[in-house]
C-alpha positions as CSV (number, residue, x, y, z in Angstrom):
1,M,11.2,21.3,58.2
2,F,8.8,20.7,55.3
3,N,8.9,18.9,52.4
4,N,8.4,21.1,49.0
5,N,8.1,18.4,46.2
6,N,4.4,17.2,46.7
7,N,3.1,19.3,43.8
8,N,5.8,19.5,41.2
9,V,4.4,17.2,38.7
10,S,0.8,18.4,38.7
11,T,1.9,21.8,38.6
12,N,4.2,21.2,35.3
13,R,1.0,19.5,33.9
14,W,-1.0,22.5,34.8
15,L,1.9,24.6,33.0
16,G,1.6,22.4,29.8
17,F,-2.4,22.7,29.7
18,E,-2.1,26.3,30.1
19,L,0.3,27.1,27.4
20,S,-1.4,24.6,25.1
21,V,-4.9,26.8,25.5
22,L,-3.2,30.2,25.4
23,R,-1.3,29.4,22.2
24,R,-4.5,29.2,20.4
25,L,-5.9,32.6,21.5
26,K,-5.0,35.9,19.6
27,F,-3.0,38.5,21.7
28,S,0.2,40.6,22.3
29,S,0.1,41.5,25.4
30,I,-1.0,39.5,28.7
31,A,-1.8,40.7,32.5
32,I,-1.1,38.2,35.0
33,P,-2.6,39.3,38.1
34,F,-1.7,36.4,40.5
35,S,1.6,35.3,38.8
36,G,3.6,33.3,41.8
37,W,6.7,31.7,40.1
38,P,6.7,33.1,36.7
39,D,7.1,29.9,34.5
40,L,4.0,30.7,32.5
41,D,5.4,34.4,31.9
42,W,8.5,33.6,30.8
43,Y,7.2,31.1,28.3
44,L,4.9,33.9,26.9
45,K,7.6,36.0,26.9
46,F,9.4,33.6,24.8
47,W,6.8,34.0,22.6
48,G,7.1,37.5,22.0
49,K,4.1,38.5,24.1
50,Q,4.4,41.8,26.2
51,I,3.9,40.6,29.9
52,L,2.2,42.4,32.4
53,S,3.0,40.3,35.6
54,N,1.7,40.9,39.1
55,D,1.9,39.0,42.9
56,I,1.6,40.5,46.2
57,C,4.6,38.4,47.4
58,E,7.6,40.4,47.4
59,W,9.6,36.9,46.5
60,A,7.4,36.5,43.0
61,W,8.0,39.8,42.2
62,W,11.7,39.5,42.5
63,V,11.7,36.6,40.5
64,S,9.4,38.3,38.0
65,R,12.3,41.2,37.6
66,A,14.5,38.5,37.0
67,F,13.1,36.6,33.9
68,V,10.0,39.1,33.0
69,E,11.2,42.4,33.3
70,N,15.0,41.6,32.4
71,Q,15.8,41.9,29.2
72,G,19.8,41.0,29.2
73,E,21.5,41.3,32.3
74,L,23.4,38.5,33.3
75,L,24.9,37.4,37.1
76,T,28.5,37.7,36.7
77,E,31.2,35.4,38.0
78,E,32.2,38.3,40.3
79,D,28.7,38.6,41.6
80,V,28.3,35.2,42.5
81,S,32.0,35.1,44.0
82,M,30.8,38.0,46.1
83,I,27.4,36.2,47.3
84,L,29.2,33.3,48.5
85,S,31.9,35.2,50.1
86,E,32.3,34.1,53.8
87,A,28.8,32.4,53.5
88,Y,29.0,30.0,56.2
89,V,31.0,32.0,58.4
90,P,28.5,32.7,61.7
91,R,27.8,36.6,62.4
92,R,27.6,37.3,66.4
93,K,23.4,36.8,65.5
94,L,21.3,36.3,62.5
95,E,20.4,39.4,60.9
96,N,17.4,37.3,60.0
97,P,16.6,35.4,63.1
98,A,13.3,34.3,61.5
99,L,15.4,31.7,59.5
100,A,16.1,29.9,62.6
101,Q,12.3,28.6,63.0
102,W,13.1,27.1,59.3
103,M,16.2,25.5,59.3
104,G,18.5,24.0,61.1
105,E,22.0,26.5,62.5
106,M,24.2,26.1,59.2
107,D,21.5,26.6,56.7
108,S,20.1,29.6,58.5
109,V,23.7,31.2,58.6
110,W,24.2,30.3,54.7
111,F,20.7,32.4,53.6
112,D,21.3,34.8,56.1
113,N,24.9,35.8,55.0
114,I,23.9,35.9,51.1
115,R,21.0,37.7,51.6
116,I,23.1,40.5,53.3
117,N,25.5,39.9,50.7
118,I,23.3,40.0,47.5
119,D,21.9,43.7,48.6
120,Q,25.3,44.8,47.5
121,I,25.0,44.5,44.0
122,E,23.5,47.8,42.8
123,N,22.0,46.6,39.5
124,E,18.7,45.6,40.7
125,H,18.0,43.0,37.5
126,R,21.1,41.2,38.6
127,R,20.2,41.4,42.1
128,A,16.8,39.5,41.0
129,L,18.6,37.1,39.5
130,A,20.5,36.2,42.4
131,I,17.4,36.3,44.8
132,A,15.7,33.6,42.1
133,T,18.6,31.5,42.2
134,A,18.9,31.8,46.1
135,L,15.2,30.6,46.1
136,K,15.7,27.8,44.0
137,T,18.6,27.0,46.4
138,G,16.4,27.1,49.3
139,D,13.9,24.6,47.2
140,Y,16.6,22.2,47.4
141,A,17.5,22.3,51.0
142,F,13.7,22.0,51.7
143,S,13.5,19.0,49.6
144,F,15.3,16.5,52.0
145,R,13.7,14.9,55.0
146,P,16.1,14.6,58.3
147,E,16.8,11.0,57.4
148,T,18.2,12.2,53.8
149,S,19.7,15.5,55.0
150,R,23.2,13.7,55.0
151,L,23.0,13.4,51.0
152,K,22.7,17.1,50.9
153,R,25.5,18.9,49.0
154,P,26.9,22.3,50.1
155,L,24.5,25.2,49.6
156,S,27.1,27.4,47.9
157,E,27.7,24.2,45.5
158,V,24.1,24.3,44.7
159,F,23.8,27.7,44.2
160,I,26.9,27.7,41.6
161,T,25.2,25.0,39.6
162,L,21.9,26.4,39.4
163,W,23.6,29.8,38.2
164,R,25.2,28.0,35.6
165,R,22.1,26.5,34.6
166,H,19.6,29.0,35.4
167,R,16.6,29.7,32.5
168,Q,17.6,31.6,29.6
169,I,17.5,35.8,30.0
170,I,15.0,36.6,26.9
171,N,14.9,40.2,25.3
172,N,11.6,39.9,23.6
173,A,11.9,43.9,22.6
174,R,9.0,44.4,24.6
175,E,7.9,46.7,27.4
176,N,7.3,44.0,30.2
177,F,6.3,45.0,33.6
178,S,6.5,43.3,37.1
179,G,4.2,44.3,39.6
180,N,3.9,44.2,43.4
181,L,0.1,45.0,44.2
182,D,-3.0,43.6,45.3
183,G,-4.3,41.9,42.5
184,G,-7.3,44.1,42.2
185,E,-5.4,47.5,41.9
186,F,-3.1,46.2,39.3
187,I,-5.5,44.9,37.2
188,K,-7.7,47.6,37.1
189,S,-4.7,50.3,36.5
190,I,-3.0,48.5,33.0
191,R,-3.9,47.9,29.7
192,A,-3.6,44.4,28.0
193,E,-5.5,42.4,25.6
194,L,-5.9,39.3,27.6
195,M,-6.1,38.7,31.4
196,F,-5.0,35.2,32.3
197,A,-6.1,34.8,36.2
198,R,-6.0,31.6,38.4
199,F,-7.5,33.0,41.6
200,P,-6.0,32.4,45.2
201,R,-7.2,29.4,47.1
202,P,-10.0,29.8,49.6
203,E,-7.7,29.4,52.0
204,G,-6.1,32.5,52.0
205,I,-2.3,33.8,51.9
206,S,-2.3,32.9,55.9
207,S,-2.5,29.2,54.7
208,L,1.1,29.8,53.0
209,R,2.7,31.0,55.9
210,R,4.3,28.1,57.2
211,G,5.2,26.6,53.9
212,I,7.8,27.3,51.5
213,V,5.8,30.4,50.1
214,G,6.2,31.4,53.5
215,W,10.0,31.0,54.2
216,R,10.3,32.7,50.6
217,E,8.5,35.9,51.7
218,T,10.5,36.0,55.4
219,W,13.9,35.1,53.4
220,V,13.3,38.0,50.6
221,R,12.0,40.4,53.5
222,G,14.6,39.8,55.8
223,T,11.7,39.4,58.7
224,D,8.4,37.6,59.2
225,E,6.7,40.6,60.7
226,A,5.5,41.9,57.5
227,W,3.3,38.6,57.6
228,D,0.7,39.7,59.8
229,H,0.4,42.7,57.4
230,L,-0.1,40.9,54.6
231,I,-2.6,38.8,55.8
232,Q,-4.7,41.7,57.4
233,D,-4.2,43.7,54.1
234,R,-6.2,40.6,52.2
235,R,-9.4,41.0,54.4
236,G,-12.1,41.5,52.1
237,K,-10.2,40.6,49.3
238,L,-9.0,37.7,47.0
239,G,-6.2,35.9,49.4
240,D,-8.6,36.3,52.0
241,D,-9.3,33.0,54.6
242,V,-12.9,32.3,53.2
243,M,-15.0,29.9,54.8
244,S,-18.4,30.1,52.4
245,K,-18.5,29.5,48.7
246,E,-21.0,32.5,48.5
247,N,-18.0,34.8,50.1
248,Y,-15.4,33.5,48.0
249,L,-17.6,33.8,44.6
250,T,-18.5,37.3,46.1
251,L,-14.6,38.2,46.1
252,V,-14.2,36.7,42.7
253,S,-17.0,38.8,41.1
254,N,-15.5,42.1,42.7
255,F,-12.1,41.3,41.1
256,L,-13.9,40.7,37.9
257,E,-15.7,44.0,37.8
258,K,-12.1,45.7,37.9
259,A,-11.2,43.6,34.8
260,A,-13.8,44.8,32.9
261,D,-11.9,47.0,30.3
262,I,-9.3,44.0,29.4
263,P,-11.1,42.6,26.2
264,K,-10.3,39.0,27.0
265,W,-10.2,36.9,30.1
266,A,-8.7,33.5,30.3
267,I,-9.9,32.2,33.7
268,A,-7.9,29.2,35.1
269,H,-9.8,26.9,37.7
270,T,-8.7,23.7,39.2
271,E,-12.1,21.8,41.2
272,D,-11.1,20.9,44.7
273,G,-14.7,20.5,46.0
274,F,-14.9,23.9,47.1
275,I,-16.1,25.7,44.2
276,S,-17.1,23.7,40.7
277,A,-16.2,24.9,37.1
278,A,-19.8,25.5,36.4
279,E,-20.2,27.7,39.7
280,M,-17.0,29.8,38.5
281,G,-18.5,29.9,35.0
282,E,-22.0,31.6,36.4
283,I,-19.9,34.5,38.0
284,V,-17.8,35.3,34.6
285,R,-21.6,35.0,32.7
286,Q,-22.7,38.0,34.7
287,F,-20.0,40.1,33.2
288,R,-19.6,38.6,29.3
289,R,-20.3,35.7,27.1
290,I,-18.0,32.6,27.7
291,D,-16.3,31.6,24.3
292,V,-15.0,28.3,25.1
293,S,-14.4,26.4,28.5
294,Y,-11.1,24.0,27.9
295,N,-10.8,21.0,30.4
296,K,-7.5,18.5,31.4
297,N,-8.3,15.9,33.6
298,F,-5.2,15.1,35.8
299,S,-6.6,12.5,38.1
300,E,-3.8,10.6,36.7
301,V,-1.4,12.7,38.6
302,V,-1.2,11.9,42.8
303,G,-3.6,14.4,44.4
304,G,-4.6,15.5,40.4
305,K,-8.0,17.0,39.4
306,N,-10.2,18.4,36.7
307,S,-8.6,21.6,35.6
308,F,-10.4,24.1,33.5
309,I,-9.8,27.4,31.4
310,I,-12.6,29.6,30.8
311,V,-12.2,31.9,27.9
312,A,-14.5,34.8,27.6
């Protein structure tokens, strides 16, 4: 088991910083090639922007479909009742046996059963909402340590609570899009006025396999077998496990070359001792002039660091 709450505070602070910067820029459409959980995307959609969101992980793609692509579909009481039907009834064996690597027997049974039930929802955006709600239920389950697990509420009860309190579904009357592509392939195939990019860390996607991202992807896909392909497919691209600064900056440069047709860039970068903001800025300058660089110091947050947004 692992604790999922380590970075929640700093992540929320980054979101506030990012939104405060983007509010100053003029654009009607934005491409986000490495989205993750689409909180930023949702706020920008709320502001009336056209959102072109992308992530290589299927779990992030489904959540984006729920809150970015979806313009009004809602999960119904009938859907929820069907999803939770016999959720705690064990089958002869788990459909997704990899879940047992992550959690106890009853939690594995619950998540295995509801994943099967969710696939019965025909409407893809309602199915996406169900997946997003289940992922948040997973965050709840993993927030408990063994010594506090006795305080955990029944997962079906948590799912219902999260469903009732889910984020507002917004119809912004724009043609929003959610992709599940390599970031480079995505960015060279779309048209937008602004690109917002926070690049994958140099440890690569392989470093996420044993954490909450690994669980999410394994649960959504129904197997952990796709991880080897995901990791292999990142070789020589952003998301690869990179040891040297030079190699990482080369991958960034290769990506930015594919984004050359997008008029404005906003590059988010947090200094962690590997790549400085100045070094990231030098790579950006190889392609275009930097208009302004915004900085926020998060040192007051546990594990916080200097965060920058470079606008070019």
